[in-house]
N, C-alpha and C positions, 0 to 999 in steps of 0.2 A: 347229103342230108343238113339241111339250113339250121339255124338257131331256132329254138321254139319262140311263138311268137307271145309277144309280152300283150297282158291285158292293157289295154288303152282304158283312159278315164272319160266315159261319156254321161253329160248332165242335161244334155239337151232332151227334149221331148216333146216333138212338132207337134202341133193339133191338128194340120192336115198332112197325110201321108200319100197325095196323088196330086198332080196337075196336070192341067190339059190345055189345049189351045180352045178358046169358046169357038163354037160353031161349026166343029168338026167331029163328028161321031170316033169315039174311042178305037170302034173297030179298024177304021183307017189309019190309024195313029202309030207308030213303032215308039217305044219306050225308051227311056234312058234311066237306068236305075242308079238310085245316090245310097252308100252306106251312112249308118248312123254317125262312123268315124267322118264321112265327107261333110256331112249336116252341120258336126260338133265343130270340127274346122272353120266353115264358113261364118258361123255363128261368133267364135272367137274372133277371126282375123276382120272379118267384115261388118259385123252388127257391135260386138263388143269393143272393136279398134283397138286390141292387144297388139304388141309385137309380136315376131314371131317365137321369140325365144318366152316370153310367158306364154304364149298358147301353148307350144311343145311340153311345158313345163305343166300345164293343167290338165294337157292330155295324157301323161306320162311316158311321152315318147321322147325322140332327139329332134333337134330342130330340122336336119336334114329329113326325115321320115314327115314331121310334120308338113314340109313345103310340098312332098310328094303328096299327100294326103290332100292337101290344099288345091293344087295344080289339077289334081284328076276331076276336084269337084268343080272347078272354075271351067275346064274343059267341058265336062258333062251338062252344064248348066248352060254355057253359050251355047254347045251344039243343039241344045232341045230349044231353045228361043230360035235361035238364026235359021236353023232346019224345020220348026215346027211339031216338036216331038211332044209326047206326054213326058213328065217326070214321075216314078214311082219311088217314095222313098222303103227301102228295107230296114223293118226293125230290126230283124234277130241278127246276130254276130255270127 
């Protein structure tokens, strides 16, 4: 049994929660699911241009955990863009 999971600080509220390639019916697409943690990590690092230590503090997590969350988000977004998949943001934690 591992350690209990800490509650992350999530302050982002995306206006859109679904993205898909134009001109392709949704029924023909596979989906990549991003968590709110991953969206928050992308926003802090890529949009707010903060360093990882500041990002980790804002999310109430360690720097190594923040790095894992960010790496996962980058992989999912890259996979969706390069393989033509839809992106769904999962709002519940």
